[in-house]
N, C-alpha and C positions, 0 to 999 in steps of 0.2 A: 396742683389740680386735684380736686376731689373726685372720687370715683364712687358711683352709687353701689349699694349692696347687690350681691348676686344670689340668685336662688336657682334650684335645679328644676328642669322641665321633667315632669313625671317622677317616677321612682328612681330611674337610673340614667336620665338624660344629661345633657351638658348644662353647665351653669350659664345663666344669662342675667342681665341687669333687671332690676325690679320694674323698670320702665322700658317700653319698646315702642318703635315708631311704625305707624301705618302709612299707607301711600294713597288711600282712596281720596281723590280730588285734591291732592296736595302738590306733588312735584310738577304736574303739568300747569300749575298756576304760578310757579315760582320762576324768578330769574335763575338761569342755570348756574351761574357762579355762586349765588347764594345757596342753592340746593346742594352744591358740592361742599360748601363750608358747613352746612347743616349736618350732613352725614358724617363728615370728618369729626366735627365737634361732638356729635353723639357718641361715636366709638371711643373717643378720647376720654369721655366721662363715664364709660361703662355700659352704654346702651348698645347692645350687640345684636339684638334680634330685630329684623326688619320684615314686616308683613308686606309682601309684594304680590298681590293677586292680579289675575287677568279679569278685568271687569267689563271689557268690551264685548257685547253680544250683538248678533245680527239685528239690524233695525235700530240700534241705539247709537248714541253719539260715541265715536271712538275715544278710548282713554289710553294714554300712553305712559302712565306713571311707572309701570314696570320696565318699559323700554328705556325710559330716562334713567331709572335706577342703575341699569347696567353701565351707562356712561358716567353716572355720578361717582360710583365706587372706583372706577378706573381713574377719573380725574382727581379723586381724593387720595390716590396712592394706596388704596386698601388692598391687601391680599385676601384671597378667599377665606383663609383661616382667621381673619380678623373679625368676621361677622357671621351671624347665623341668618339664613334666609327661610322665611315661612311663606309657602305658596298656598293658594286656594284651589280646591278641586270641587266641581259642581256636579250634582247628581240628577239634574232635571232630565238629561238625555242618557243617563247610565242605565243599562249596559250597552245600548246601541252605540254610544260614543264611549270608548274605553277610557279608563283612568290613564293608561299609558299615553294615548294620543293627546289627551289634555295636558298631561305633565310635560311631554316632549315640547309642546307649544309654549307652555309657561316657562320652561327652562331656557328655550331658545330666545324668548323675548327678554328674559332677565339676564341673559348672557352668562349662565352658570351651567355646570354639569350635574349638580345635584341640589336638592332642597334638604335642609336640615330638619324641616318640619313641613308637613302638609296638613291643612285643616279642611275638612269636608264641609261644604256649605249646607244650608238648611235642608232638613229632610222633609220634603213636601209630598211624598208619595207613600202609600201604605204597602205597595207591592215590591219595594226594594228588597233584594235578597241580601240580608245583612251578613249571612255566613259567607257567601261568595265575595262580598265586599271586603271582608277581613282577609280572605285569601288573595284577592287582587292587590290589596295594599301591601301584603307581605311579599308578593312578587316584585313590586317596585323596590322594596327594601333589599331583597336579595340581589337585585340587579344593581344596587348601589346608587339608585336614583333618589331615594329618600332615607332619612335616618329614623324619624319618628313620625307619628300621625296623631291627629286629634279631630275634634268635631266642633262645629259652630252652632250654638243654640239648639242642641238636641236634649231630649228628655233624659232624666236620670235612669228610667227603666230601659230605654234604648241603649244607653251607654253601658249599662250592666249586661245587656244581651250581647253587645259587641265583645265585651270582656270575656264572657262565658264562651263564645265561639272561638276567641283567640286561645283561651286555655285548652279547649278541646283539641285544637290543631297544634298546640305547643308553639305558638308564634306570639310576638308582642301585640298587645291590645292598645287601645287608645291611651295616650300619655297625657293629654291636656284637653280641657273643655274651655272653649272660648265662649263666654257668656256675657250678656248685657249685665253690667254691674255698675251702679252709681249710687249717689246719695238718694236718688229717686226710685231706682229699680233695684230692690234688694231681695225680694221674696224668693227668687229661685236660688241664687248662690248661697243665701243665708238659711235656706230651708232645710228640713230634716232629710229629704231624699238625697240632696247633693252632699250633705254632711257625710252620709254613708258612702257615697261615691268617692269623695275625697279621702275619707279615712280608711276604707276597706280595700279599695281598688288601686290606690296609689296614683290616681289621676289628679293633676293639679289644675289650677284655675288661671286662665288668661282673661283679665277683665277688659271688656270692650264697651264702646258707646258711652264712655264715662262722662262726656259733656252733652250727651243727647243732641249731637249735631250742632253744639253751640248754644242750644236753648237754655241750658243750666247756667250759662255765662251771661245771659241777658242779650244774646245775639239773635238776630233774625236772618234767615238765609233762604235764597231761592234754590240752593243746591239740594239734591236728593239726600235725605238722611234715612236712618234705619227704620225698621218697622216699629209700630206703636202697640205692643201687647197691652191689652186692657183698656185701650182708648183713653189714656191718661195724659196725653201730651199737653193739653191745656193746663192741667193741674201743675205739671212740671214747669211750664212757662210762667205760671203765676208765682212759683217759688223762687225765681231768680233774684228778686229783690231781697228776700230774706237771706239767701246764700251770700249775696254781696255784703250784707250787713254783718253776718257772722264772720266772714273772711276779714273784713276790716277790723273787727274786734280781736281777731287772732293775729293781726299783722301779716296777713297773707292775701293772695289774690283768689278769686273764685276758682280759677283753674287749679291752683295749688291745693285748695281745699278739696275739690272733687277728686283729684288724683290721690291725695293723701288718704282719703277715706278708703279707697280700694286696697291700699297697702296694708291696712289693718286686718284684712281677711287672712286667716292662718294658712289657707291652701293657695293663696295667690302667688304664682311664680312671677308674673309680670303683668303690667298694665299697659294696654295699647292705646296710644293717642296719636293725633296728627299735629304737625307743626309746619308753618309756612315761612318761618324765619328763624335764624339762629338765636336772636334775642328771645323769641317766644320759647324756644327749646330750653335755653339757660334759665329762664324764669320758672318754667315748669319743673326743673330739677329741684327747686326749693320745696316741692311736695315731700321729698324724703325727710328733710329736716323738720317740717311741720308735723309729720306723722310721729316722729320721735319725741318732739317736745310737748305734744298735746295728748296725753295718755287717754283722755276721755272723749276723744274725737267722735267715736261711734255714737255716743250718747248725745253729743251736741248737734249732730246732723239728723237725729231721728225725726224731728218735725217735718223734714223734707221727704220722708219715705212715702212715695205716692202710690206704689202698687201693693201696699200691705192689704191683705184680704181681697184683692182684686185679681191677682194673677196666681194660678196654681203653682205652688213650689216645686211640683214634679217637673215643670217645664213643658215645652211645646209637645 
């Protein structure tokens, strides 16, 4: 059984597979037995990082993927040391709602005592006290509730500010930046501001939204998908046919092509994707071989770069 390559989270974090599994709108749409098989197969092939966020908010449709995950790992016979869990923390109500309260709820729902990684959701307010945020995160670390932390779609300047506050307090700073990164959305992770973040600060990349909610694969969906920075989703939709054609020429699937591209980024620790069947998971593992056998992959997908000159490389 082949095992995918492993890379380190941040400068001194644990190793994890170059592919990782997300749970948004996935496990609650699957047959439970198939979901258990999926997670067991993933770990057996070296996928050890699972993004399990709490996505249910007051007034929205309840989501139970994190609760299901706790049952899945038990049914799969996995020990806690067999996998890494990444949880989400949201800042819309911070500091009125403490990070500790959020995390306690997330860990309870996921059936674990600690998160190996927590990723802070989008920064939507200008008055967030970043210095205090760093201190609050370190309290969670010292309490043994988290091991590392990172951010989701934050600007390079803000990540640098977090790092400087952490240095001042002599505590660990952000280890990973989860960023939208795909054959269509390249401007931010490939830009100069983040090249400095990755190179100087030791922050690594977790690529997300790699399929644009399935749009890059030629799929249409009524499910909620991520934000559309730059208003380019129609351009992305129109590129699906070309992506299919190139994938065919390379003897690959569009999903393998999209995943393989992200693996070429030098700072990429792991690429996050969702799968709703074991067959889909196994097929997507072929992205690793594709990235290795097509050395000019970045050049081949350049025509699909939709946010070039549209989105500021600095980030949100």
